[in-house]
LOPATOR-385470 format. One record per residue: residue number from 0; residue in three letters; x, y, z of N, C-alpha, C in turn. Coordinates in steps of 0.001 Angstrom, whole numbers, plus 500000, padded with zeros to 6 digits. Layout:
REM residues N
 num residu    n.X    n.Y    n.Z   ca.X   ca.Y   ca.Z    c.X    c.Y    c.Z
 NUM    ala      X      Y      Z      X      Y      Z      X      Y      Z
...
REM end
This chain:
REM residues 249
 num residu    n.X    n.Y    n.Z   ca.X   ca.Y   ca.Z    c.X    c.Y    c.Z
   0    met 535636 394858 240036 536916 394195 239806 536826 392744 240286
   1    asp 537196 391826 239412 537125 390405 239735 538470 389950 240289
   2    phe 538552 389745 241623 539819 389409 242254 540206 387944 242061
   3    ser 539336 387168 241453 539677 385775 241167 540177 385585 239736
   4    ala 540107 386642 238939 540468 386543 237520 541960 386743 237294
   5    gln 542497 385995 236337 543917 386094 236019 544294 387494 235553
   6    his 543439 388126 234736 543795 389428 234165 543899 390509 235240
   7    thr 543211 390318 236377 543286 391300 237462 544699 391391 238013
   8    trp 545388 390264 238092 546685 390222 238764 547876 390260 237815
   9    glu 547653 389985 236538 548763 389952 235586 549443 391314 235457
  10    asn 548655 392373 235465 549206 393725 235341 548499 394627 236340
  11    tyr 548596 394226 237626 547801 394857 238673 548218 396296 238955
  12    asp 549483 396609 238761 549995 397920 239181 550758 398618 238061
  13    pro 550119 398931 236931 550836 399509 235795 551424 400882 236072
  14    arg 550865 401612 237045 551355 402968 237330 552340 403009 238494
  15    gly 552657 401860 239060 553652 401818 240121 553185 402348 241463
  16    lys 551877 402395 241690 551363 402925 242954 551672 402009 244132
  17    val 551672 400691 243901 551970 399763 244985 553415 399928 245443
  18    leu 554317 400143 244512 555720 400324 244874 555918 401598 245689
  19    leu 555117 402612 245429 555166 403829 246232 554766 403517 247672
  20    arg 553721 402704 247850 553307 402314 249192 554369 401439 249866
  21    leu 555050 400620 249077 556091 399751 249636 557168 400568 250334
  22    asn 557591 401655 249738 558621 402491 250349 558148 403067 251681
  23    lys 556895 403469 251742 556339 404007 252988 556215 402905 254041
  24    ile 555802 401720 253621 555674 400595 254542 557029 400243 255148
  25    arg 558033 400141 254308 559388 399839 254808 559810 400853 255878
  26    ala 559516 402113 255645 559956 403167 256554 559253 403096 257906
  27    leu 558028 402536 257939 557256 402515 259176 557432 401236 259997
  28    ile 557975 400180 259415 558127 398927 260157 559159 399109 261271
  29    pro 558783 398845 262526 559714 399029 263644 560916 398090 263552
  30    pro 562045 398484 264134 563274 397689 264002 563229 396338 264710
  31    asp 562306 396160 265672 562258 394879 266383 561347 393850 265717
  32    val 560790 394181 264559 559914 393248 263839 560736 392209 263094
  33    arg 560359 390943 263261 561008 389847 262536 560015 389111 261634
  34    ser 558781 388945 262106 557789 388177 261343 556588 389059 261001
  35    ile 556064 388875 259781 554959 389694 259279 553916 388805 258611
  36    leu 552640 389062 258888 551539 388473 258133 550969 389565 257255
  37    asp 551060 389378 255943 550540 390361 254982 549130 389935 254592
  38    val 548134 390545 255223 546735 390153 255061 546134 390844 253844
  39    gly 545602 390032 252924 545113 390582 251667 546273 390955 250769
  40    cys 547213 390042 250647 548486 390338 249972 548358 390454 248458
  41    gly 547223 390016 247895 547082 390073 246443 548150 389250 245755
  42    asn 548734 389825 244707 549730 389077 243947 551145 389201 244501
  43    gly 551262 389700 245732 552528 389621 246439 553587 390628 246062
  44    ile 553217 391730 245441 554227 392736 245105 554942 393208 246368
  45    ile 554163 393532 247387 554744 393979 248649 555284 392804 249448
  46    thr 554543 391710 249488 554949 390521 250241 556324 390032 249796
  47    asn 556491 389880 248503 557758 389367 247968 558920 390305 248261
  48    ala 558657 391610 248225 559727 392572 248490 560134 392558 249965
  49    leu 559145 392489 250857 559457 392484 252289 560163 391206 252715
  50    ala 559958 390136 251953 560586 388853 252293 562105 388908 252206
  51    glu 562651 389939 251597 564100 390095 251551 564673 390379 252936
  52    asn 563847 390924 253830 564337 391335 255152 563566 390747 256332
  53    tyr 562409 390132 256048 561567 389636 257131 561023 388245 256789
  54    ala 560564 387535 257823 559854 386281 257604 558392 386633 257349
  55    val 558006 386644 256075 556692 387136 255669 555816 385991 255171
  56    thr 554575 385970 255626 553564 385052 255115 552466 385872 254458
  57    gly 552123 385531 253223 551053 386219 252525 549728 385507 252720
  58    leu 548672 386254 252930 547330 385688 253101 546365 386388 252162
  59    asp 545607 385594 251406 544638 386159 250475 543589 385102 250149
  60    pro 542337 385490 249902 541313 384503 249548 541425 384000 248115
  61    ser 542208 384665 247266 542309 384310 245855 543508 383397 245592
  62    ser 543243 382183 245149 544337 381277 244794 545095 381796 243575
  63    thr 544396 382499 242699 545054 383080 241525 546072 384121 241947
  64    ala 545695 384983 242865 546623 385993 243357 547813 385347 244054
  65    leu 547555 384328 244866 548630 383692 245639 549626 382949 244759
  66    ser 549255 382642 243530 550196 381957 242634 551406 382830 242315
  67    tyr 551308 384129 242572 552417 385050 242329 553288 385250 243576
  68    val 552846 384764 244718 553601 384935 245964 554721 383900 246012
  69    leu 555940 384349 246252 557099 383469 246159 557372 382688 247434
  70    gly 556958 383212 248574 557240 382569 249851 556008 381909 250443
  71    pro 555987 381682 251753 554851 381045 252423 553558 381841 252205
  72    ser 552469 381123 252014 551194 381793 251791 550062 380941 252343
  73    val 548946 381612 252624 547758 380960 253157 546544 381480 252395
  74    gln 545729 380571 251871 544501 380986 251209 543395 381056 252252
  75    ala 542997 382265 252603 541990 382459 253641 541491 383897 253590
  76    ser 540375 384112 254282 539786 385444 254375 540259 386145 255635
  77    ile 540278 387471 255594 540622 388256 256768 539658 387999 257913
  78    ser 538447 387574 257612 537445 387348 258651 537662 386046 259411
  79    ser 538541 385184 258896 538831 383915 259566 540269 383503 259250
  80    ile 541205 384087 259970 542628 383847 259720 543071 382577 260455
  81    pro 543534 381573 259726 543900 380295 260351 545293 380309 260962
  82    cys 545530 381263 261850 546814 381387 262535 546544 381595 264022
  83    gly 547492 381181 264853 547316 381286 266287 547363 382714 266796
  84    asn 546939 382892 268029 546984 384197 268669 548417 384710 268727
  85    arg 548583 385960 268335 549887 386634 268392 550976 385846 267672
  86    ser 550629 385338 266506 551564 384506 265738 552651 385309 265038
  87    phe 552416 386612 264837 553343 387429 264061 553650 388713 264825
  88    asp 554875 389191 264682 555237 390459 265308 554346 391587 264795
  89    leu 554077 391552 263493 553310 392618 262857 552327 392018 261860
  90    ala 551100 392518 261867 550126 392183 260826 549928 393419 259954
  91    ser 550153 393253 258665 550010 394344 257708 548759 394115 256872
  92    cys 548013 395181 256641 546766 395058 255887 546589 396306 255037
  93    asn 546776 396168 253736 546709 397302 252815 545727 397022 251685
  94    glu 544920 398023 251369 543935 397915 250278 542948 396773 250510
  95    val 542525 396597 251739 541605 395509 252073 540339 396015 252764
  96    leu 540500 396771 253830 539369 397132 254686 538267 397868 253939
  97    glu 538625 398644 252942 537621 399409 252200 536726 398524 251343
  98    his 537117 397267 251129 536357 396349 250277 535362 395476 251045
  99    leu 535433 395455 252363 534744 394420 253132 533285 394762 253451
 100    ser 532458 393712 253455 531083 393849 253939 531113 394144 255436
 101    thr 529991 394561 255977 529957 394940 257389 530395 393799 258301
 102    ser 529890 392598 258052 530240 391469 258923 531712 391093 258786
 103    asp 532222 391032 257553 533639 390707 257351 534537 391804 257915
 104    phe 534089 393036 257817 534863 394167 258320 535046 394069 259834
 105    glu 533959 393865 260544 534026 393790 262003 534861 392597 262460
 106    gln 534654 391450 261817 535419 390266 262188 536881 390407 261786
 107    gly 537122 391054 260644 538491 391252 260180 539307 392116 261127
 108    ile 538718 393175 261655 539417 394014 262626 539801 393185 263847
 109    ser 538867 392362 264312 539125 391505 265467 540247 390513 265185
 110    glu 540259 389952 263981 541285 388975 263621 542670 389613 263512
 111    leu 542742 390807 262976 544033 391493 262895 544611 391718 264288
 112    lys 543755 392164 265197 544211 392373 266577 544681 391064 267208
 113    arg 544008 389991 266866 544302 388702 267505 545649 388126 267077
 114    val 545960 388192 265778 547152 387497 265284 548438 388302 265451
 115    ala 548324 389603 265710 549521 390432 265862 549960 390469 267315
 116    ser 551214 390167 267565 551719 390195 268934 552092 391600 269378
 117    ser 552498 392443 268420 552979 393769 268811 552420 394905 267962
 118    tyr 552410 394741 266624 552116 395886 265759 551065 395564 264691
 119    leu 550367 396609 264275 549481 396579 263111 549888 397709 262180
 120    leu 549955 397407 260889 550263 398422 259885 549111 398425 258892
 121    ile 548332 399495 258899 547067 399535 258169 547112 400622 257095
 122    gly 546807 400244 255848 546763 401195 254753 545391 401219 254102
 123    val 544832 402416 253939 543505 402594 253334 543495 403889 252519
 124    pro 542540 404042 251601 542368 405347 250964 542015 406399 252016
 125    his 542505 407605 251834 542317 408672 252817 541181 409600 252402
 126    arg 540124 409594 253194 538978 410485 252968 538458 410363 251530
 127    glu 538350 409141 251067 537933 408915 249689 536486 409359 249461
 128    gln 536259 410065 248372 534898 410416 247959 534364 409253 247127
 129    leu 533641 408373 247767 533216 407134 247124 532370 407393 245884
 130    ala 531438 408330 245963 530494 408545 244871 531187 408928 243566
 131    lys 532337 409569 243675 533042 410040 242476 533465 408900 241557
 132    lys 533706 407709 242135 534236 406600 241344 533203 405509 241067
 133    phe 531950 405900 241011 530907 404954 240608 530824 404917 239082
 134    phe 530741 403698 238532 530486 403532 237098 529002 403254 236894
 135    arg 528543 403345 235651 527184 402921 235292 527243 402088 234031
 136    cys 526670 400905 234084 526615 400025 232915 525765 400669 231826
 137    ala 526283 400661 230608 525560 401269 229491 524382 400423 229035
 138    asp 524342 399150 229435 523268 398268 228995 522155 398119 230023
 139    cys 522513 397778 231270 521467 397534 232273 521310 398669 233278
 140    gly 522232 399621 233291 522127 400759 234191 522651 400531 235598
 141    his 523175 399347 235865 523711 399074 237201 524894 399989 237481
 142    ser 524997 400461 238733 526131 401302 239116 526674 400861 240470
 143    glu 527982 400956 240622 528658 400677 241888 530060 401248 241800
 144    his 530778 401216 242924 532150 401722 242945 533026 400868 242043
 145    ala 533817 401507 241223 534602 400799 240221 535630 399845 240812
 146    his 536067 400109 242047 537065 399251 242688 536459 398452 243836
 147    gly 535149 398492 243980 534492 397722 245022 534647 398287 246417
 148    his 534941 399581 246545 535092 400182 247863 533719 400458 248480
 149    leu 533601 400127 249767 532316 400248 250458 532323 401266 251586
 150    arg 533494 401763 251977 533556 402734 253071 534754 403652 252892
 151    ser 534650 404817 253500 535699 405825 253435 536318 406002 254821
 152    phe 537614 406318 254881 538338 406365 256148 538967 407737 256391
 153    thr 538896 408161 257639 539701 409262 258143 540652 408681 259192
 154    leu 541629 409461 259600 542563 408981 260618 541825 408739 261934
 155    gly 540890 409606 262276 540132 409428 263501 539317 408155 263505
 156    tyr 538712 407847 262375 537931 406609 262248 538828 405394 262404
 157    leu 540003 405444 261780 540936 404323 261860 541421 404135 263299
 158    asp 541749 405233 263967 542193 405140 265361 541132 404469 266228
 159    ala 539875 404858 266010 538786 404320 266828 538606 402822 266620
 160    leu 538896 402329 265418 538730 400908 265131 539666 400043 265964
 161    phe 540853 400554 266263 541850 399738 266948 542020 400101 268423
 162    ala 541276 401100 268874 541240 401412 270299 540278 400432 270985
 163    pro 540471 400149 272278 541530 400652 273160 542762 399749 273208
 164    asp 542775 398686 272404 543870 397704 272480 545190 398226 271925
 165    tyr 545102 399092 270928 546299 399572 270244 546379 401093 270277
 166    glu 547622 401582 270295 547862 403018 270217 548637 403333 268937
 167    arg 548334 404469 268321 549006 404839 267081 550398 405379 267381
 168    leu 551393 404842 266646 552770 405286 266783 553180 406266 265691
 169    asn 552680 406037 264488 553131 406844 263363 552062 406833 262280
 170    val 552104 407812 261408 551137 407887 260324 551775 408603 259134
 171    ser 551366 408207 257949 551818 408861 256723 550633 409025 255784
 172    val 550425 410231 255303 549410 410512 254280 550174 410898 253020
 173    phe 549993 410153 251948 550878 410285 250798 550187 409795 249528
 174    gly 550940 409806 248441 550475 409171 247209 549981 410133 246152
 175    ile 549490 409557 245088 548943 410328 243980 547843 411246 244498
 176    arg 547859 412484 244082 546911 413466 244589 545625 413430 243759
 177    glu 544506 413444 244466 543201 413408 243820 542341 414572 244295
 178    arg 541347 414910 243481 540422 415980 243816 539036 415412 244083
 179    asp 538387 415921 245118 536966 415655 245276 536204 416534 244296
 180    ile 534917 416258 244163 534060 417065 243303 532754 417326 244043
 181    pro 532293 418575 244097 531043 418859 244792 529903 418004 244247
 182    ala 528992 417613 245117 527901 416722 244724 527083 417309 243582
 183    trp 526838 418613 243600 526030 419222 242546 526730 419167 241200
 184    leu 528062 419290 241217 528818 419237 239974 528892 417800 239458
 185    leu 528986 416843 240378 528978 415434 239992 527636 415056 239361
 186    arg 526540 415557 239928 525213 415290 239351 525102 415877 237949
 187    cys 525690 417037 237752 525665 417669 236429 526369 416793 235394
 188    lys 527524 416271 235739 528256 415408 234821 527461 414153 234491
 189    arg 526820 413590 235489 526087 412351 235269 524836 412569 234434
 190    arg 524221 413702 234582 523062 413998 233716 523482 414062 232259
 191    gln 524738 414405 232028 525274 414445 230671 525833 413088 230226
 192    gly 525762 412098 231113 526191 410749 230748 527636 410430 231043
 193    gln 528297 411257 231886 529704 410979 232187 529840 410407 233600
 194    trp 530221 409112 233651 530484 408404 234895 531943 407971 234903
 195    phe 532383 407456 236031 533761 406984 236152 533980 405770 235246
 196    val 535162 405666 234663 535498 404528 233811 536222 403471 234636
 197    pro 535687 402250 234732 536348 401198 235516 537627 400723 234836
 198    pro 538446 399936 235530 539711 399456 234969 539496 398629 233697
 199    pro 540493 398583 232818 540402 397764 231604 540076 396315 231931
 200    gly 539214 395706 231118 538829 394322 231327 537633 394140 232226
 201    ser 537127 395242 232817 535981 395155 233722 534705 394860 232949
 202    thr 533810 394157 233601 532472 393901 233051 531439 394170 234136
 203    cys 530242 394420 233728 529164 394667 234680 528870 393385 235462
 204    pro 528841 393443 236800 528583 392237 237583 527150 391733 237485
 205    val 526271 392541 236922 524862 392149 236798 524570 391508 235446
 206    cys 524982 392168 234355 524633 391659 233028 525835 391183 232218
 207    gly 527059 391442 232700 528246 390985 231996 528705 391888 230869
 208    ser 528049 393012 230669 528425 393922 229592 529764 394592 229881
 209    ala 530511 394885 228815 531775 395601 228942 531621 397066 228554
 210    gly 530369 397507 228374 530110 398888 227995 529712 399738 229194
 211    phe 530337 400916 229335 530063 401796 230464 529828 403224 229976
 212    met 528988 403949 230687 528619 405302 230282 529739 406278 230600
 213    his 530260 406932 229561 531278 407958 229768 531258 408920 228579
 214    gln 530195 409678 228476 530064 410654 227408 530912 411893 227692
 215    ser 531541 412403 226662 532279 413657 226771 531570 414706 225924
 216    thr 531061 415729 226574 530316 416803 225901 530894 418139 226346
 217    pro 530518 419216 225667 530960 420538 226149 530577 420787 227604
 218    ala 529416 420279 228019 528978 420482 229398 529861 419724 230387
 219    thr 530224 418471 230064 531074 417719 230987 532481 418303 231020
 220    lys 532956 418797 229888 534271 419431 229866 534279 420687 230724
 221    phe 533174 421423 230684 533060 422613 231526 533056 422227 233001
 222    cys 532313 421176 233351 532262 420715 234738 533646 420318 235235
 223    asn 534382 419598 234409 535716 419151 234806 536677 420325 234951
 224    ala 536571 421288 234042 537429 422468 234126 537094 423296 235360
 225    leu 535807 423434 235658 535386 424182 236837 535907 423531 238115
 226    asn 535880 422199 238148 536348 421509 239350 537847 421709 239576
 227    leu 538599 421867 238502 540026 422152 238644 540252 423487 239337
 228    ile 539301 424397 239185 539428 425729 239773 538983 425737 241238
 229    ile 537887 425040 241539 537277 425173 242868 537727 424109 243866
 230    ser 538387 423036 243401 538815 421974 244319 540324 422013 244507
 231    arg 540762 421338 245554 542186 421260 245850 542610 419804 245934
 232    pro 543690 419426 245266 544136 418025 245320 544728 417690 246680
 233    arg 544600 416423 247072 545190 415959 248327 545668 414522 248152
 234    pro 546633 414094 248968 547161 412729 248843 546075 411688 249085
 235    tyr 546176 410576 248365 545106 409581 248348 545222 408527 249436
 236    trp 546452 408266 249945 546640 407123 250831 546922 407522 252265
 237    leu 546428 406686 253182 546665 406829 254612 547278 405534 255120
 238    leu 548430 405625 255747 549130 404458 256288 549446 404735 257755
 239    ala 548965 403859 258647 549130 404093 260086 549720 402862 260766
 240    leu 550649 403121 261680 551278 402068 262474 550731 402120 263896
 241    tyr 550266 400959 264382 549729 400855 265734 550535 399835 266540
 242    arg 550606 400063 267858 551305 399150 268764 550332 398678 269849
 243    arg 550394 397391 270133 549573 396853 271217 549999 397489 272540
 244    lys 549019 397932 273290 549334 398558 274574 549854 397505 275546
 245    ser 550836 397897 276322 551462 396964 277261 550469 396535 278337
 246    gly 550591 395276 278747 549746 394759 279803 548445 394161 279321
 247    leu 548143 394298 278012 546901 393736 277486 547101 392289 277089
 248    glu 546183 391442 277452 546257 390021 277096 545307 389719 275955
REM end
C-alpha cells in the first residue's frame, strides 16, 4: 500500500471500519483529557471527528494524507515527533505500530511515552496471522503482506511495550471477525495459486505489476470450505488505554 498516493486516501475506509474504531476510541478517552496528539492520523477520519470535543493535532509522514485533516497537523514520523515532553494529555496511535521497521518501532514507542503527559491509547490488529495476508506478484513472484504489516500483537506483548512507565486501565477487543487458517491448509491453497488479494489500485513494489496470483480451483474452494469448519472467527482489533504511573518523571 502506497501511503503517499492520492488514491490510498481518497476512499480509505469504504467498509466503515475506521468509524467502528472511532466509537470505541471515544468510549475509552478519560474525562480529564483535553488535548490529543493523533499519531499516524492518516487522512484524519478519526482526528477530524475527535476535534469536535478535544484540542486535537494530527501527525503523519504523508503530506497527501494530511491534506484531509481539517485542524492543526504536523508532517513527521512517529520515530521523531517534533513536540515537547508531555505536550498532550493523551497520545493516540492506531493502525501504525504494525507497519514499523524495528528501529522506527523502538523509537516510536519511546516517543509516544515522551509526548504524553497522562495517557496512551493504542490500537493494533489483535493476534493477526500475518502469513494469511501475503500476496504474490503474478509477474516477478515477489510476496509480502498486503497492508505492509510487519508484526503481530497480543495484549501481553502490548502491555510489555509500555511497562514499567504505564499501566493499563482499559482494553477492548472488537471489530470485524476474521479466521486464522492452519499453516498446512494455507500451503495447500498457495500450491494451487491462491494468495491474498491486495487492495484495489495496488501494484507490486518490485516490478510495478498490477497482476497478483489468486486462482480459484476446486481444490482451493475445498480448502476454504474446510477452514470454515475447523476455524473459529474472532474480533480483529485490540484497543488499549494506558496511564502514566504517578511519580514518574
